[in-house]
N, C-alpha and C positions, 0 to 999 in steps of 0.2 A: 525377490524383486519382480520376477515374471508373474508370480501369483498376484502381487499387489496391482500390477498394471492390468491384469485380466479382471480383477475385482473392480477396479476403477472404471474400466471400459464397460462393464456390465451396468454399473450405476449410471454412467453418462448415457449409454444407449437406451436405458429404460426411461430416462427423462425425455430424450429425443422422441422415443416411441409414444410417450404420453402426449407430447405436443402434437404429434400427427393424429393420434387416435381421437383426441378431444379438441381439435383445432377450432371447430365451431359447432357447438351442440345445437341441433336444429330445433329451436323453440317453436311451439305451436303458434301460427300467426294470430294476431289480435283482430284481424279483419273479421267482421261478423256478417254472415250471409243474410240477405233479404229475399233470397230465391224462394220460389214457390214449389220447389221439389218436394215430393212426398217421401219422407224418410220413415222407414220401418225400423224400429229399434228391436233387436233380437238379443235376448239374454239366455244363453245356455246355463241351466242351473241344476246342480246336483248337490243336495244337502246344503242348501244356502238359506235356510230359514232365518238365520241370524243376520246375515249381511244384506239379503235382498230388500228388506224394508227401507234401508237407508237409500239405496239406489232408486227404488221406485218412488220414494218421496221426493227425491231430487228431480226425477223425470216429470213429476206432476207439477213442478214449479218452474219449468223452463220458459224462457222468453221466446224460444223457437220451439213450439210444441211439435212432437213427432206426429206423423200421420197415424201411427199405431205403435203399441208396445206389446211385444210377444215374449212371454216367458216360456221357455221350453223345459218342462220338468223331465229331467233325465233320470227316471227311475229312482227318485229321491227316497231316502229312508227316514226323512224327518217331515216337518210340516211345510216344506217348500211350496207345494201346490196350494195349500190353504192360505198361506201368507200372500202369495201372488194374487189369488182370487179376491182377497180382502181389499186390494187396491183397485179392483175393477178393470184390470188389464186382461188381455187375452192370454189364456194358458192352454198349451197343447202338451199332450203326453204321448210321444211317439212309441212308447213301449220299450221293452228291453232292446238294447242295441244288438245288431247282428254280431256274430263272433269275430268277424274280421274288421270291425270298426272300432276306432277309439271313441269314447263316450262324447267328448266335446264336439268332435267333427260330426258325429251322428246328430247331436242336438242342433248344431248350427245349420246343417243341411235341412233338417225337418222344419226349422224356423223359417228359413229362406223359402222353402217350398210353399209355406202357408202365407207368406207375406204378400202384401198388395202394393207396397211402395215402389217408387222409381229407383230408390237407393236403399241399401241395407247398412245399418250401423250395428255391428256386433259388439256387445259390451259384456265383459266379465262382471259377475255379480258384486265384486268388491270395489268396483269403480265408483267414485263420487264426482258429482257434477255441480258446479255453481249454477245459478239461474241462466248464465250465458254460456255454459259449457257446451251444450249441444249445438248452439248457434255457431260457436267457433269451430267445432268439428265439421259441421255442415258447410261452413264457409271455406275451410281448407279443402274439403272434398270438392266443392264446386269449382275452386280455383285450380286444383292440382290433380283431379281424378282420384284414383284409389289412394287412400292414405291409411296409416296406422299411427297410433300415439302411445308412447310410453308414459303412463300417468305419473304425475309428481308423487313421490313416495312419502307418505306421512307415517310416522312411527309414534307409538305411545309408551311401549315398554322397552327396556334396555336391550333385550335379546334381538328385537326387530332391527336394530342398527347393524346387526351382522350382515344384513342384505346390502350394505354399502358397496362392497367389492363386486358382488354379483351384478348389481345394477350397472356399475361402470363397465364391467367386462362385456355385458350384453350390448351396451351402446357402442363400445369400441369394436366388438367382434363383428357387427353387421356393417361397419364402414360408414355409418350415417353421419359421423362428425369429422370425417377426413377433410383436408383442404378441398379435395374434389370428391364429394360423396358418391359412393357406389351402391349402397343399399343392397347388401346380400341377404337381408332378412327383414322381418317386420316385427312389430310388437303386438302380441296376441290380445291384450286386454281391451284394446280399442281398434277396430278396423272398420273403415267406411268404404264401400264399393258400390258402383252402380249395378243395377240389375243386369244390364247388358254385359258388363265385364265379368260379372259373376257367372253368367251363363256361358260366356266364351271360354272360361277356364274349367267349366264342368263343376263349379262349386266345390264344396268340401269333400265331395265324393272322390275327387282326384287325389286327395291327401288323407283318405279315410283311415289309413294305418299309421299315420304320423303322430307320435306323441308330442313332438314340437311342431304343431301345425302352422305356426306363424312363419317359421323358417321354410317349411315345405310350400306354403302358399306363395311366398316370395319367389321361390324357384320356379313355380308354375307360371307366375306372372311374367317373370323374366324370359322364360321359354316361349311365351306367347307374344312377346314384344309389347306388353301392356305396361306403360310406365306407372310407377307408384312413388310416393314420398313417405318418409317417416319423420315424426316430430316427437319432441319431449314436452310433456304438459307442465302446467303450473297449478296454482290453487284452483283454477277453473276446471281442470281435468286431473283428478288425483285418485289415489287408492291407498288402502292400508293392507299390505300383504301379510298373510299368515298370522292373524291375531290369536289363533288357538294355542300358541305356545311354541317353544323352540323345536320340539319334535316335528311339528307341522311344517315349520320353515325348512328344517333339514330335509324332510322327505320331498317337499315341493321342489326344492332345487336339485336333489338327487335325480328326480324324475326327468329333469330337462337338461342338465348340464353337459354330460358327455355326448349326448346325441346332438346338441346344438354345436358343440365344439367340432364334431366330425363333419359338419356341414359348412364350416368356416374355411375360406380359401387359405392355402398354406402360408402365403406371404402375410396375410392379416393375422393368422394364428401366431406367427412368429413375432409380430409387433406386440400382440397382447402378452405373449410369453415374456418378452423383454421387459414390458411394463411391470408384470408381476415379479419377475426375477429381481429387478431393481428395488422394488418395495421390500422384498424379503431380504436382499443383501444388505441394505442400509440398516434394517433392524437387527439382523443377526450379527453383523460386524460391530455395530455399536455395543451390543450386549457383551460380545467377546472382549472388546477393547476396554470396557468398563471393568470387567472381571479381572483381566490380566494387567491392567494399567498400561496398555499399549500407547505409544506416543501419538498415534494417528487417531486417537479418540475424537479430537476436534473435527477431523475430516468426516468421519462417519456420523458424528453428532450433527454436523451441518447438513449432510445429506438427509438425515432422518427428519430434521426440522423442515427442510425444504419439501419433503414428501407430506408432512403434516399440513403445511400451508397449502400445497397443491390439492390434496384431498379435501381440505376444508372448502376451497373455492369450488371444486368440481361437485362435491357432495351437496352444497347448497344450491347448485344449479338444477339438481335432479330430484331433490327431496328435502325432508326435514329429518336429520339424523342427530343423535345425541352427540354433543361436542367431544365427549370422551372417545367416541368411535374414531375420530380423527387423531387425537393425541395418542391413543393406544391402538393404532390401526393394525398392529400384528395380530390382535384378537380376531377381528372380522376376516383378515387375510388367512389366518390359520383355519378358520371355519370353511372358507371357500376352498382351500386346497384339500382339506379332508373330505369335503363333500364331493369334489371333483374326482378324487381317487376312488371313493366308494361308487360313484356313478359309473366311472370307467370300468371298474371290476364287474359290476352288475351287467353292464353292456357286453363286455367281452365274454363273460361266462353264461350269458343268456339267463340271468336272474330276473327277478320281478320285484317291483315296488308296489306296496299296498297304498292306494290313494283313494280316499273317499269311498272306502268299502270295496274297491275293485283291485285285483292284482294286475298290474300293468307290466308288460314285458317291454323293455327299452329297445329301440330300433338298433340294428347292427349296422 
């Protein structure tokens, strides 16, 4: 009986944690700026020959055209530079990164140094923008200062829906959707910051060793008392992560997961843990009850269905995932847990992850 009440308390605590973690997902405002600010779009790109044409075509069709578009070719081993030049944008190649720099930080810093705009919008190469996408980003930036946006996650192949739990955990773990948002992190794919604020924090050089540079930048901004806001995008600001296959998705999240978790405040980490534990408990106990014919199968079945419904609602707020990812959520949950354990082991034992041709050591 004690075990039952413990299991039930975990299930209920997980539902309560989810209510708090996703109380109000911060949607990107729909107000569109008419401001005359000069926006420099900076795209750090390493081996992005396949994804870059989509973003550059989007940027050429903006209702709020940027002052300039800078692609920073981060020692790519494919046709990234040639593809970028074919669109007539400015391309810079800062050369091989110094040994103590992470590649993305090196590229972002080089792009900002070359930029002439009043504000910088850093975009990952896999971001997609509708014709009003940049106008909405610039409008939110003009209204709120430094911002970052988690793009709306589009998927095409079944394995990509494994990112469902990762995306939800990221939003929950930075505290952006709490009843009183605290914003302990940012979203790396889209960051808009004024030249003055960027200079005040020392740019990406202050986080040059950070694999998870968005979390590190958020910490620097908080330390400098520079306010920032985070938002979740929609069809106007979207992306498709890891289209290269399941292995790419796996390594991409291994690179970030344990390091990001280590930067999460303990109380917020506990809320996320309760959320995940309840998800796992409902699925596990339903399976056991069905196998053993336990009389409480109705209870665990109800909890499971409630989680399916909750994930369906939350998932549709942050992206387009296959419906089966919600019905059979233990699959993406299992991928998340396995990736977290591998990421944690690599971090603890000072291992490395090979990403885009580079061996990356995770932060301790």
